[in-house]
VEXDREN-2710 file (C-alpha; in Angstrom, 1 decimal):
% VEXDREN-2710
k/r/px/py/pz
1/MET/0.0/0.0/0.0
2/GLN/1.1/3.5/-0.7
3/HIS/1.9/5.9/2.2
4/ARG/-0.8/8.6/2.0
5/ILE/0.3/12.2/2.4
6/LEU/-2.3/15.0/2.5
7/VAL/-1.2/18.6/2.2
8/LEU/-3.9/21.1/3.2
9/GLY/-3.7/24.5/1.7
10/ALA/-1.7/25.6/-1.4
11/GLY/-0.2/28.9/-0.4
12/TYR/3.5/29.5/-0.5
13/ALA/4.1/26.9/2.3
14/GLY/1.6/24.2/1.2
15/ALA/2.5/24.3/-2.5
16/SER/6.2/24.2/-1.7
17/ALA/5.8/21.3/0.7
18/ALA/3.7/19.2/-1.8
19/GLY/6.1/19.8/-4.7
20/ARG/9.2/19.2/-2.6
21/LEU/7.8/15.9/-1.3
22/ALA/6.9/14.8/-4.8
23/ARG/10.5/15.4/-5.8
24/ARG/11.9/13.5/-2.8
25/LEU/9.7/10.3/-2.9
26/ARG/8.7/7.7/-5.5
27/PRO/5.1/7.9/-6.7
28/GLU/4.8/4.2/-6.6
29/ASP/5.5/4.3/-2.8
30/VAL/3.5/7.4/-1.8
31/SER/0.3/9.2/-2.8
32/ILE/0.6/13.0/-2.3
33/THR/-2.6/15.0/-2.5
34/LEU/-2.7/18.8/-2.3
35/VAL/-6.1/20.0/-1.1
36/ASN/-7.1/23.5/-2.0
37/ALA/-10.3/25.4/-2.5
38/GLU/-9.0/27.4/-5.5
39/PRO/-7.5/26.1/-8.7
40/ASP/-4.8/28.7/-8.9
41/PHE/-1.8/29.6/-6.8
42/VAL/-2.3/33.0/-5.2
43/GLU/0.6/35.3/-4.8
44/ARG/-0.5/36.7/-1.4
45/VAL/2.3/39.2/-1.2
46/ARG/0.9/40.9/-4.2
47/MET/-2.7/41.3/-3.1
48/HIS/-2.3/45.1/-2.6
49/GLN/-1.5/45.2/-6.4
50/VAL/-4.7/43.3/-7.2
51/ALA/-6.7/45.7/-5.0
52/ALA/-5.2/48.7/-6.8
53/GLY/-6.4/47.3/-10.2
54/GLN/-3.4/45.4/-11.5
55/ASP/-3.7/42.0/-13.2
56/LEU/-1.3/39.2/-12.1
57/LYS/-0.1/36.2/-14.0
58/VAL/-2.4/33.3/-13.6
59/ARG/-0.6/30.3/-12.0
60/PRO/-2.7/27.1/-12.2
61/LEU/-1.8/24.7/-9.4
62/ALA/-2.3/21.8/-11.8
63/ASP/0.5/23.2/-14.0
64/MET/2.8/23.6/-11.0
65/LEU/2.2/19.9/-10.0
66/ARG/2.2/18.4/-13.5
67/GLY/4.8/15.7/-13.9
68/THR/5.6/15.5/-10.2
69/GLY/3.2/12.7/-9.2
70/ALA/1.3/14.9/-6.7
71/GLU/-2.4/15.4/-7.3
72/LEU/-4.6/18.4/-6.8
73/HIS/-7.9/17.9/-5.1
74/LEU/-10.1/21.0/-5.3
75/ALA/-12.1/21.1/-2.1
76/LYS/-12.8/23.2/1.0
77/VAL/-11.5/21.7/4.2
78/THR/-14.2/21.7/6.9
79/ALA/-12.7/19.6/9.7
80/VAL/-9.7/17.5/10.7
81/ASP/-9.8/14.5/13.0
82/VAL/-6.2/13.8/14.1
83/ASP/-7.2/10.7/16.1
84/ARG/-9.0/9.0/13.2
85/LYS/-6.5/10.5/10.7
86/THR/-9.2/11.9/8.5
87/VAL/-10.0/15.2/6.8
88/ALA/-13.5/16.3/6.0
89/VAL/-13.9/18.3/2.8
90/VAL/-16.6/19.6/0.5
91/ASP/-15.8/19.4/-3.2
92/ALA/-17.7/19.5/-6.5
93/ASP/-19.4/16.1/-5.6
94/GLY/-20.4/17.2/-2.1
95/ALA/-19.1/16.2/1.3
96/ALA/-16.3/13.7/1.5
97/GLU/-13.7/12.3/3.9
98/LEU/-10.0/11.9/3.0
99/GLU/-7.7/9.5/5.0
100/TYR/-4.0/10.1/5.6
101/ASP/-0.9/8.6/7.1
102/THR/1.0/11.9/7.2
103/LEU/-0.7/15.3/7.2
104/VAL/0.9/18.6/6.3
105/TYR/-1.4/21.4/7.7
106/ALA/-0.9/24.6/5.7
107/LEU/-4.3/26.3/5.8
108/GLY/-2.7/29.6/6.7
109/SER/-4.4/32.7/8.0
110/GLY/-6.9/35.4/7.1
111/TRP/-7.6/38.9/8.2
112/ASN/-8.2/39.8/11.8
113/ASP/-10.8/42.4/12.7
114/MET/-9.4/42.4/16.3
115/GLY/-12.9/42.5/17.6
116/VAL/-13.2/46.2/16.8
117/PRO/-16.9/47.2/16.5
118/GLY/-18.1/47.6/12.9
119/ALA/-14.9/46.3/11.4
120/ALA/-16.4/43.0/10.2
121/GLU/-19.5/44.8/8.8
122/HIS/-17.9/47.8/7.2
123/ALA/-14.2/47.3/6.6
124/TYR/-12.6/45.6/3.6
125/GLU/-9.5/43.3/3.6
126/VAL/-6.6/42.5/1.3
127/ALA/-5.4/39.4/3.0
128/SER/-7.1/37.2/0.4
129/ARG/-7.7/37.3/-3.3
130/PRO/-11.5/37.5/-2.8
131/GLY/-10.9/40.4/-0.4
132/ALA/-8.5/42.2/-2.7
133/LEU/-11.0/41.8/-5.6
134/LYS/-13.7/43.4/-3.5
135/VAL/-11.5/46.4/-2.8
136/ARG/-10.7/46.6/-6.5
137/GLU/-14.4/46.7/-7.4
138/ARG/-15.2/49.2/-4.7
139/LEU/-12.3/51.5/-5.9
140/ALA/-13.5/51.3/-9.5
141/ARG/-16.9/52.7/-8.4
142/MET/-15.4/55.6/-6.3
143/ASP/-15.5/59.2/-7.6
144/ALA/-12.7/61.7/-7.4
145/GLY/-12.3/63.3/-4.0
146/GLN/-13.8/60.4/-2.0
147/THR/-11.9/59.1/1.0
148/VAL/-10.0/55.8/1.5
149/VAL/-8.5/55.0/4.9
150/VAL/-6.1/52.1/5.4
151/VAL/-6.1/50.9/9.0
152/GLY/-2.8/49.5/10.2
153/GLY/0.8/50.5/9.8
154/GLY/2.5/47.2/9.2
155/LEU/3.9/45.9/6.0
156/THR/0.5/45.2/4.5
157/GLY/-0.9/48.5/5.4
158/VAL/2.1/50.5/4.1
159/GLU/2.1/48.6/0.8
160/ALA/-1.7/48.9/0.3
161/VAL/-1.9/52.6/1.0
162/THR/1.0/53.5/-1.3
163/GLU/-0.2/51.3/-4.1
164/ILE/-3.7/52.7/-4.0
165/ALA/-2.5/56.3/-3.7
166/GLU/-0.3/55.9/-6.7
167/ALA/-3.0/54.1/-8.8
168/ARG/-5.8/56.6/-7.8
169/PRO/-4.2/60.1/-7.2
170/ASP/-7.7/61.6/-7.6
171/LEU/-8.8/60.0/-4.3
172/ASP/-8.2/61.3/-0.8
173/VAL/-6.1/58.5/0.6
174/ALA/-5.0/58.2/4.3
175/ILE/-3.6/55.7/6.7
176/ALA/-4.3/55.4/10.5
177/VAL/-1.6/53.8/12.6
178/ARG/-1.6/52.9/16.3
179/GLY/2.0/54.2/16.9
180/GLY/4.4/56.1/14.7
181/PHE/4.3/55.7/10.9
182/GLY/7.0/53.1/10.1
183/ASP/8.3/53.2/13.6
184/TRP/9.9/49.8/13.3
185/LEU/12.3/51.0/10.7
186/THR/15.6/52.8/11.2
187/PRO/15.2/56.6/11.5
188/LYS/16.5/57.3/8.0
189/ALA/14.3/54.6/6.4
190/GLN/11.3/56.0/8.4
191/GLU/12.1/59.5/7.0
192/ARG/12.2/58.1/3.5
193/LEU/8.8/56.4/4.0
194/ARG/7.3/59.7/5.1
195/THR/8.8/61.5/2.1
196/VAL/7.2/58.9/-0.3
197/ALA/3.9/59.1/1.5
198/ALA/3.9/62.9/1.2
199/LYS/4.8/62.7/-2.6
200/LEU/1.8/60.4/-3.1
201/GLY/-0.5/62.7/-1.2
202/ILE/-1.2/60.3/1.6
203/THR/-2.5/61.7/4.9
204/VAL/-0.9/60.0/7.8
205/HIS/-2.8/59.7/11.1
206/GLU/-0.3/58.6/13.8
207/HIS/-1.1/57.4/17.3
208/ALA/-4.7/56.9/16.1
209/ALA/-5.8/53.5/17.2
210/VAL/-9.1/52.7/15.5
211/THR/-11.9/51.9/18.0
212/ALA/-14.8/51.5/15.7
213/VAL/-15.7/51.4/12.0
214/ARG/-18.8/53.1/10.5
215/ALA/-20.1/53.0/7.0
216/ASP/-18.6/56.5/6.4
217/ALA/-15.8/56.8/8.9
218/VAL/-13.4/55.2/11.3
219/GLU/-13.4/56.2/14.9
220/THR/-10.1/56.8/16.8
221/GLY/-9.3/58.0/20.2
222/THR/-8.7/61.5/18.8
223/GLY/-11.8/61.7/16.6
224/ALA/-13.4/60.4/13.5
225/ILE/-11.7/60.1/10.1
226/PRO/-14.0/60.2/7.1
227/ALA/-13.8/56.9/5.1
228/ALA/-16.0/56.0/2.1
229/LEU/-13.8/52.9/2.0
230/ALA/-12.0/51.5/5.0
231/ILE/-9.3/48.8/4.4
232/TRP/-8.3/46.7/7.5
233/THR/-4.7/45.5/7.7
234/THR/-4.1/45.2/11.4
235/GLY/-2.9/41.6/11.4
236/PHE/-3.7/38.0/10.7
237/ALA/-5.8/35.4/12.3
238/VAL/-5.0/31.7/11.7
239/HIS/-7.5/29.3/10.2
240/PRO/-9.8/28.1/13.1
241/ILE/-9.8/24.4/12.1
242/ALA/-6.6/23.4/14.0
243/ALA/-8.0/24.9/17.3
244/ALA/-11.0/22.6/17.0
245/THR/-8.8/19.4/16.9
246/ALA/-6.9/17.5/19.6
247/LEU/-3.6/19.1/18.4
248/GLU/-1.6/21.2/20.8
249/VAL/-2.1/24.8/19.7
250/THR/-1.2/28.3/21.0
251/GLU/-3.7/30.8/22.2
252/ARG/-3.8/32.2/18.7
253/GLY/-4.6/28.7/17.3
254/GLN/-1.2/28.0/15.8
255/ILE/-0.1/24.3/15.9
256/VAL/3.0/24.0/18.2
257/VAL/5.8/22.2/16.3
258/ASP/9.4/21.2/16.8
259/ARG/12.4/22.1/14.6
260/ASP/11.2/19.6/11.9
261/MET/7.8/21.3/11.9
262/ARG/6.2/18.2/13.4
263/SER/3.4/18.6/15.9
264/VAL/4.6/18.2/19.4
265/SER/1.3/16.3/20.3
266/HIS/0.7/14.3/17.1
267/PRO/3.9/13.1/15.3
268/ASP/2.0/12.3/12.1
269/VAL/1.0/15.9/11.6
270/TYR/3.3/18.7/10.4
271/ALA/2.3/22.4/10.3
272/VAL/3.9/25.0/8.0
273/GLY/3.4/28.6/7.2
274/ASP/1.2/30.8/9.3
275/ALA/-0.5/27.7/10.8
276/GLY/2.6/26.5/12.6
277/TYR/4.2/28.0/15.8
278/ALA/7.9/27.4/15.3
279/MET/11.1/28.9/16.8
280/SER/13.8/30.4/14.6
281/ASP/17.5/29.4/14.8
282/VAL/18.0/32.2/17.4
283/ASP/15.1/30.8/19.5
284/LYS/12.5/33.5/18.6
285/PRO/9.0/32.7/17.4
286/LEU/8.7/33.0/13.6
287/ARG/6.4/35.8/12.4
288/MET/3.6/35.0/10.0
289/SER/5.1/35.7/6.6
290/CYS/6.1/34.2/3.3
291/ALA/9.7/34.6/4.5
292/SER/8.9/32.1/7.3
293/GLY/6.5/29.8/5.4
294/THR/8.7/28.7/2.5
295/PRO/11.7/27.5/4.7
296/MET/9.2/25.9/7.1
297/ALA/7.8/23.9/4.1
298/TRP/11.2/22.8/3.0
299/ILE/12.1/21.6/6.5
300/ALA/8.9/19.7/6.9
301/ALA/9.1/18.1/3.5
302/ASP/12.8/17.0/4.0
303/ALA/11.9/15.7/7.5
304/ILE/9.0/13.6/6.2
305/ALA/11.1/12.3/3.3
306/ALA/14.0/11.4/5.7
307/GLU/11.6/9.7/8.1
308/LEU/10.1/7.6/5.3
309/THR/13.3/6.7/3.5
310/GLY/15.8/6.6/6.3
311/GLY/17.8/9.4/4.7
312/LYS/19.3/12.6/6.2
313/ARG/17.3/15.7/7.0
314/GLY/18.0/19.0/5.3
315/LYS/19.8/22.0/6.7
316/THR/17.5/24.8/5.8
317/ALA/18.1/27.9/8.0
318/LEU/15.3/29.6/10.0
319/ALA/16.6/33.2/10.2
320/TYR/15.6/36.5/8.7
321/THR/17.7/38.8/6.5
322/GLN/15.4/41.6/5.2
323/GLN/12.0/43.2/5.1
324/CYS/11.0/44.1/1.6
325/ILE/8.4/46.9/1.1
326/SER/6.9/48.1/-2.2
327/LEU/5.8/51.7/-2.2
328/GLY/3.8/51.7/-5.4
329/ARG/5.4/50.5/-8.6
330/LYS/8.3/53.0/-8.8
331/GLU/9.5/53.1/-5.2
332/GLY/10.5/50.6/-2.6
333/LEU/12.3/50.2/0.7
334/ILE/14.4/47.3/1.8
335/GLN/15.2/47.2/5.5
336/PHE/17.9/44.7/6.3
337/VAL/17.5/42.9/9.6
338/THR/19.3/40.6/12.0
339/ALA/18.6/36.8/12.2
340/ASP/16.0/37.6/14.9
341/ASP/14.3/40.3/12.7
342/GLN/15.8/43.3/14.4
343/VAL/16.5/46.2/12.1
344/LYS/20.1/47.0/11.0
345/THR/21.3/50.4/9.9
346/THR/21.6/49.2/6.3
347/TRP/18.7/49.7/3.9
348/LEU/17.9/50.4/0.2
349/ARG/15.4/52.9/-1.3
350/GLY/14.0/54.2/-4.6
351/ARG/13.9/52.4/-7.9
352/THR/16.6/50.0/-6.8
353/ALA/14.6/48.8/-3.9
354/ALA/11.4/48.5/-6.1
355/LEU/13.3/46.2/-8.5
356/TYR/14.7/44.3/-5.5
357/LYS/11.2/43.7/-4.1
358/GLU/9.9/42.7/-7.5
359/PHE/12.7/40.1/-7.8
360/ILE/11.8/38.8/-4.3
361/CYS/8.2/38.4/-5.3
362/LYS/8.9/36.7/-8.5
363/GLY/11.4/34.4/-6.7
364/ALA/8.9/33.4/-4.1
365/ALA/6.4/32.3/-6.8
366/TRP/9.1/30.5/-8.7
367/ALA/10.3/28.7/-5.5
368/ALA/6.7/27.5/-4.9
369/ALA/6.7/25.9/-8.4
370/ASN/10.4/24.8/-8.1
371/PRO/10.7/23.8/-4.4
372/THR/14.1/22.1/-4.9
373/ILE/15.4/25.4/-6.3
374/GLY/16.4/23.8/-9.7
375/LEU/18.3/20.9/-8.2
376/PRO/17.8/17.5/-9.8
377/THR/14.9/15.4/-8.7
378/ARG/16.1/12.5/-6.6
379/ARG/13.3/10.2/-5.5
380/LYS/14.1/7.6/-2.9
381/PRO/12.2/4.4/-2.0
382/ILE/10.5/4.4/1.4
383/LEU/11.1/2.0/4.2
384/LYS/8.7/-0.8/4.7
385/ALA/7.1/-1.4/8.1
386/ARG/9.7/-2.7/10.5
387/ASN/10.1/-6.4/10.6
388/ALA/9.8/-8.7/13.6
389/LYS/13.4/-8.0/14.5
390/GLY/12.8/-4.3/14.5
391/THR/15.0/-3.7/11.4
392/ALA/13.6/-1.4/8.7
393/THR/13.8/-2.7/5.1
394/LYS/13.7/-0.8/1.9
395/ALA/10.6/-1.0/-0.3
396/LEU/11.1/-3.1/-3.3
397/ALA/12.2/-1.3/-6.5
END
């Protein structure tokens, strides 16, 4: 019988894990199924571009998996039973149940309204393609002079507000941030961010934590900011399914994993991307990001392959080097960081930084489709069940 591997979710982490496993293991020994609700790979780091009206290259998951031996199952995951080793899904044929021997959980995260009154009812989000498309449609209906307010001053908020301001200079675009604008950057990089925002006509509301969202405004501790369109970018919330299982999870619902990305409570489950709570090489929790998800996927895939074949585990590092920020299509800002994500004094700006960020985005999508980074495919036979003497034997060729 084949060893059944299910990969749930086809973002950067899930797609990378499935493709890497398919290039490490023989299809006659294992069945690898990638379960995803959408047929295309979504470049999540570009959703602010989609929201601003840009069209991205279509990347069908079936094309990415073609020839690898892995299969795509278009379905929405509704539940996971880690004791029975089953996954409940709804696909084109209705409700179904999938069984697994090894599970890679990569369902990721979505937007987080933080429980702020009115946010869920009136705010838009750009954490997903459906959300970004809704923003795009709303922007297309807006008349000159109407107000757009982006709530949240992290990477997503900064990229969204600059992209929209550049694409729609006729709108009154603003951003509301809890602290200082770009206050995690070095002083010179922060000054550059302010300069670009001013050139784009963006109104910056600092120390303006949003306490409520109305249909026509966002409320802050210092007063209301008019908003015909409010875009919420204050953080991510992990997919709720894991928290409903017997898996050990954090308060945020992330699956607690070891250095191999293996669940500490259920060794046949691996969690990668935003779904997993893992520590970096400098013993700091990884942040939710593509920069974390891709190496987590490589580590998990290599660990699973090593476990099944008796081979050696990979040596993928878990450390940060940079934060890449697009500021529209013509400007960018690259903030270099230490391994534990603390800013250094070195940074890039302007057109060079914009090209750098574009290269990183293209590289991330390429890596998802080429998870062995262009190295030759080397599929190994898996070990059979241990014999009576406890000695593992290779599967027959």
